[in-house]
Every structure is written in structure tokens, then in C-alpha cells.
N, C-alpha and C positions, 0 to 999 in steps of 0.2 A: 200423831196416830188417832186413828177413826175408833172409837169407841160404841159397841152395840149392847147396851145392857138389856138383856131379856129374862130379868128374874122373876120368874111366876109365884104366885101364892095361890094355893087351892084351898078353900074352907070346907069344913064337912056339914053338910046340911044337917036340919032337925032340928027339935028345940033342946037347948042346953047342952047341944053337942060342943067337944071341945074341938079348937083348930086342927085338921090334917097337919099333916108335915108339909114341910116346903119343896116343892119340886123347883130347881134352880138350875138355869140355863143362863150363861153370860159368854159374850161375843166380842172380840177384839179384833180388827184387821193389823195384822204385822208387816204385810208387803202388799203394795199396789203397782200394778204392771204400768211402765213408763216412768215412775219415780225412782230417784237415786241412781241415775244412769243407767238403767236396765229396761228393756224390754217387756221381760216377763219374768216372773218369780214362779219357779215350780218345783216338784218334787219333795215335799215336805218331811222332815225328821224332826222328833220332838222325844226328850227325855225329860224326866226329875230326877236330880241326882241324889244322894244319900244325905247330903245336906239341906236338900229343900228346894234348890234352886231350878228354875226352868229352863233349858234350853232349846231353841227352836233352831234348824238350820234349814237350808234349801239350795237348790239350783239358783243363780242369778244369772239370766241370759242376756246377751246384748241384742241377738236377735230373737224375733218369736217365729221365726220358721222351722224349728224341729229341735231334735235331741243332740245335734252336732252342730258345733260351731264355738265362738268364743263364750265361755261359760264358768263361771266363778261359784264357789261355796260360800254363802253368806251365813250369819246367826244372830239371833237376839238372845238376851238374856234377862230373867227376872229373878229377883232374890226376895219377892215380896208377895209371892203369891199370884202373879199374873196381875196385880196393879199397875205397875210399872214395867217397862222394857229397857234395856240398853240401846243406843243406835245400832243400825246394821252395819256390820264390818265383816270383810273377809274373815275366814278363819283357815285357807290353806295358802299359801304363798308359794309359788313356783321358783324352783332355782335349776339352772341347765336348759338344755334344749331337748324338746319333746317332737317327734316326730308324729305326722298324722296318720290315723290307723288305713293301712292298705285296704279295708273292706270299705271304709267310707270313703276314701278317693276313689274307689271303682266305681261306686253307684253316685257321683257327684255330690255327696254329703258334705256340708262344711266348707272353708274356703281356705287357701293358703295361709299361713301366718297365724290361724285361728288355734286355740287350742281348749280343747273339752275336758273339763273337770266335771265328771259326773259322778252320782248315785253316792252321796254322802250317809252315812252309817255312825250312828253315835250309840255307845252302851254306857249304861251308868252302873259304874261298878261300887259291891258293897263298900269297898274301903273309902273311906271319907274322901273327897277332894279329887277321886280319881275317877276319869273321863276317859272312855277309849274313843277314837276317830278311823274310820277308814273309810278311803274314797279310790275313786278310778280316773286313770287319764287318756283321755283317748279311747276308751272302753278296751284297753288292750294290755293296760299296768295298773296294779293294784298298789296303794299305800297305805302304810298303817301310821299313827300319830298320836298322842296322848294329851292331856292336860292334869297336872296333880295340881291345880288351883282352882276346880269347881268349875272349872269351864272358861274361866277367864283369857287364859293363853293356851296354844296349842304348840307342841312340839314340831321340829321340822319332821314331815313324813318320811320315813323309811320303807323300802319297797319289798313288797310281801309277795310279788308275781309267782314266784318258784312254787308257791301252794295250788296255783293255778296251773301252771306248767307240768305239774304232777298228773292232770287229768288227760294232759294230752296223747298219751298211749291209749286210752278208752275212748276220749272225743278229741279230736282235733280241731279245737275252738280258735277262731280269730274275733271274735268279741266276747268281753267278760264284764260282769258286773255285780257290785254287792247289792244285797238289799232289793229295792230301797226302804226307809225307813228305820226305826230303831232295830237294833239286834238286842240279845239276851246274855246276862251270865247265869248259868245253872247255879243250884244250890252246892254245887260241888265246887263251885269255883271255875267251871271253864267257861270260857267264851264261845257262843255260838254264831256264826252269821250265815244267812241265806244268801245264795250267790245265784245266779244262772250264766248258762254259756251258750254261745251262738257258734254256727259254723259262717255267718256272716254273709250268706248269699240269698237271704230273702227281703223282704220288706225292711228298709229303713237300716239292715245291716243287722237286725234284730233277731232274724228267723233262719234258719230250724234253730230250737234252742232245747236245752235239758236244764234241770233244776238240782242243786246239791246244796253244801255247807261247806265252809271253813271253820277251824277252830284251832283255839290255843289253849293250852293247858298253864302257861308260864306268865299270865297277866300281860299278853299282847306281845311279848318278845320274838316269840316263833308261832308260825301258823302254818297247819296243815291240812289236806283236803279230805273230805268226807267221802263216801260212796254216792252215786248219783241216785237220787231219790225218787224222781220222776223222769223217766227217759222221754223222748218225743214218740209217740206212737198215733195210730189212726183214731182212738178215743180219746187219749190225752196230748190234745196238739199244742205244741209248742210252749211248754210249762216255762215260765220265766220268773216275774217278780213274784216273791214268795215273805212270808212273814211267821213269826214262829214264837210259841209259849211253850214254858215246862208245865206239864201237868203233876196233879197231885201225888202219882204214883211216881216219879222221876222221868218219866218218859218226855221226848220232845216232839210237838207236833208241830209239822208245818201245814201251813194253809197257803195254796198255790193259785196263780192266776194260769189260765190256760185260755186257748181260743177254741175249746171244744165246743160240738153242736149242741150239746144241753144246757150250756150256760148256767153251769153250778162249778162252785170253788172244788179243788182236788184236795186231799186230805191224806196225809202218810204221817207215820210214827217212827220214833225210834229209840230205843233204850237209854241212848249217850248222845245224841243228836249229831251222829256221823256216820254210824253204820247199823246194818241190820235194818234197812227201812222194810215197812210193811207194804203190800201192794197199795199202789193209789186208789181211792174213792171218791166219789163225788158227795159231797153233803147236798143233800136235796133243798134244805132250809136256805141255802145262803146263795144268792143270785149271783152270776158271774157276767159284769156288764163288759169284760174284758179292761179291767182297771186294778191298778194296784189297791190292796187292802189292808187291813191291819189287825193284828191281835195283841191283846196285853192281859196279864195276869192282875186281876183287881185285887183280890186277896185270899188267902191260904186257908182249906178247911179249918186248921186249928186257930184262925184269927178272930173269933166271935161271928162273923158276918157270913162265914161259910165260904167254900171253895168259889169263886166268881171270876169269870174269863169275859171280856170285852170283845167285840170284834164290830169292824167299820168297812163299809164299803158303798157305792151306790147301788140302790134296790130299785134298776130301772124298770121292773116288770111291775105293773101296777096291778092289783088284785081286786077283783069284783066277785062276790059272792065265793071265795075262795078260790077262784080261778084266774088265771094269767092272760093278759093283754097279749095280744102278738105284737112285735116290734122287732126293731133292727138288731136288738141284742147289744148294740155298742153305745146307745146312749147314755151319756153321764151326766144322770139327774136323780135327785132323792136320794142325796148323802144319808145312810141310815145306820146308828148304833144299836147292837144288840148285845143282850146278856145271857150267859150260859151260868147255871148253878150245878152240873154236872159234867164238868170238864170236857165242855165241847161238845158232848153227845145232842144235845139239844138247846134249844135258843126260845127261852119264854119269854123274854120282853123285847121291844125295842120301840124306837121312837126317829121319826126324821129329824136331822140335824139341819138339812137343807135343801127343802124342796126342790129347787129350780137346777142350773147348773151347778155340777159339783164333782168333782173328779177325787184325786188321790187323797189319802188322809194316813194319819199316824197317831196312835193313843200312847198316853201316858198316863201315870197313876201319882199324885203328890203325895206326901209324908202324911199329910191332913185326911187322906182317904178320896178326896177329889179325883175326878176323871178329868182329862184333858184331850182334846181332839183338834190337830192343826191340819187344815184340809184346805183345797182350791176350792173355789166358789167364783160362780159368775162368769162372763166372757168379755173380751174387750170388745166384742162386736155383736153381741147378743147371738151369736151361731157358731162360732168354732169352739168345740169344746177344749181344744187341745191350748188356745189361748185364753187363761185363766187369767180374771182381772185379780182376785185378791187372793191373799192366803191368810186363812182366819183362823184364831185360837179359841176354842170353846171349853168353859169350864160347865160340867155338870154333875149332878148326883143322881144316885140310884132312884129318888122320888120323882125325878123328872121322867127318867129312862122308862120306869113301869107305871108312870100314870096314864090311866086311861079317860 
């Protein structure tokens, strides 16, 4: 395991002044393309459990050619605050026969005999030792699994595709996906998982698409669909990969990837994470490079540090004198972490975590208050943003995030 320790210490200037706080940024590479029998590792998911363990998982792809093919879900676990990590190993073992998704076959995606396991989503339950896992097979079926030993082992998956079938009268999907990235447990106990659905006729069979949630009120035993949160419109084009956070007033906020022309993240809220979604709007402060992003609650208002929320994604529009430079809008560079102290209304602090090639990311908060980000960085050929070289985990604190 290749570790990059980048701890920064800034000292206050001036005679007799005491040292300032210490901004901390530490990075460790967890997966590298071409190592361990897989050509590529992508689609990060990261949680910190109620017992303090960190669990990182991702898609391990036998081929680097795309989202369809022979793909496994692998994980690594740390019980010492990220100092050491367990070996990479599969956490989903398939039993039975699985047919290829007809939408993929129609577009020549994947090959006969391959099985795509995609979009792993972890949820850290407040019950000690309990971790929830959802994943999809062939972007056409969804399964639920759980760990009751803090992520050391996971149960055999139970199919929960029926929750998605309930969308069909309203939206006759051919492709489904959870997350990606971690999902959340509300203070009420409800589990909420953002999902997207596609008719499967567009590019990579992922388009056109809409965004919604599925939820469970019985600790994952049963799952139901929510209302469609962001439909596909001329303004909000192909909403798909979505991240969620519970706000201080109990509402759930979704932060949504779209392919809209303004290149900004879309925002909706709901009182329960399932129904009564607000009209979608764009957050002008959050650039949309057409790439997955992540939200996480860093602290609640009553916890001394005030209410804090983090957001991460590639900020690919370089700014000079407050103006944006023109660009393709799709470049995955400059992965940036942002801080909000007013429940996501404004973003007051930000730092670039990875200035170069950087893509999908997922945020987590440890029991000691440290913030973590598992993210894609680098390119296997220095050109292709979809062929990530590393999945890297970073630990940072607020002093790093707000340093100037």
C-alpha cells in the first residue's frame, strides 16, 4: 500500500505569537489499476461505522472498457483510523444465474458470460456493528445485504427489485442504479437511498433518466419507492447519480448530477426523504462537470462546532478575477471539498484535494470528527478520465479546509 503523507503545519507570524492550528491532509492509495487481477477500480463508496471502523468499497472491473462487463464489488476496512487497511476482498458473492440486461445487449455493451455488479451503496447504522449494503446486478436488479459484525462479513443478498418495479406505471425503466456512494440513516431511523432509473435507449444505456429514492423503515427488511424527485426535462437533463444529507430541520436534501447546459448541481428537498419533493433548482456555487459528487453531515448545530456539511466533486471551471474560463464542461479535474455552515445554503470554505485528473468521490466523517474522502485520481494513460489509475483515501480537518 502506497501512502502519501501530506501533513501541513502553518505557524502564525509575528513576534511572540503562538502557533496557529495545524491543517492536516493525509492521503493513502487503496487500489491501483492493474493490481489484484483487475484492470480498473472505480465508483468509490466510504463510510465510518458507529464503532469507528472505516469501510471503503468500489467496483473492481476486469476490463477498463466501460460500465458493463465482468465487475465485482470489493472492500477494504480499517479499525485504526486509517493507519492500516485489510486486504482487498469481494463482499458480494453471486449465487444462481443472471441474465444480461437487454438494454445493454441491444447496444453491444458487455460480453456473453459476463456479469456486472454495480453501484455498491453502504449505510452506517447507528446500531453498533450494523452496516447495510445495497448493490445492483446488470443494472436491472437490486439486492440488499447486511453486516452485523461491523463490516467484517456480509450476508447473502436478498432481492429488493420490487421496490423499483413500483415505479413502472409512472416510468417504465429498463436500467436502474443505486447511489453511488454512501447513503444515510435519518434521525428517525429511516434508511434513505438515492436511486436513478433510465429508459435505456440513450448513451451507455444510462439515458434518458430520472432520480428518486427508495427507503426502509424496518432496518432494511423491506424497501419502498419514493416519489420521482427530479424528472428529465429540457432544463434538468438526465438527472442521475445523487447524494443525500439530512438537514437540521429534518428535511432531506438531494444533490443531483445532471447534464444540464448551465453546468450546475441540482438541488431538491423533502420533509421525509421520499415524498413532497420541492421544485428542483440549480446551486450556482456548485459546478457540475457531469460527474458524481458527495455530501456528508460533518456535525449537527447542537454539537459545539455548529452545523457543518461537506460537499465534494471536481470543480473544473477555473476562476480568475471571479470569472469562469470557457471549457468543455466535462473535464474531471481539480477535485474540491467545500464547507457549508448554513445547511447547504452557501459554501464558505473550499480546498482543492486533487488538482489534476480526479473524478468520483465519497465523503465520510469518523467518530473523532476527522473528515475522509475516497476518490478517483490520475489516469492510466494520462488522457482518459474514465480510466482512473488510483482510488485514494484522504483524511483532512477543518483547519486544512479553511486555510488560505
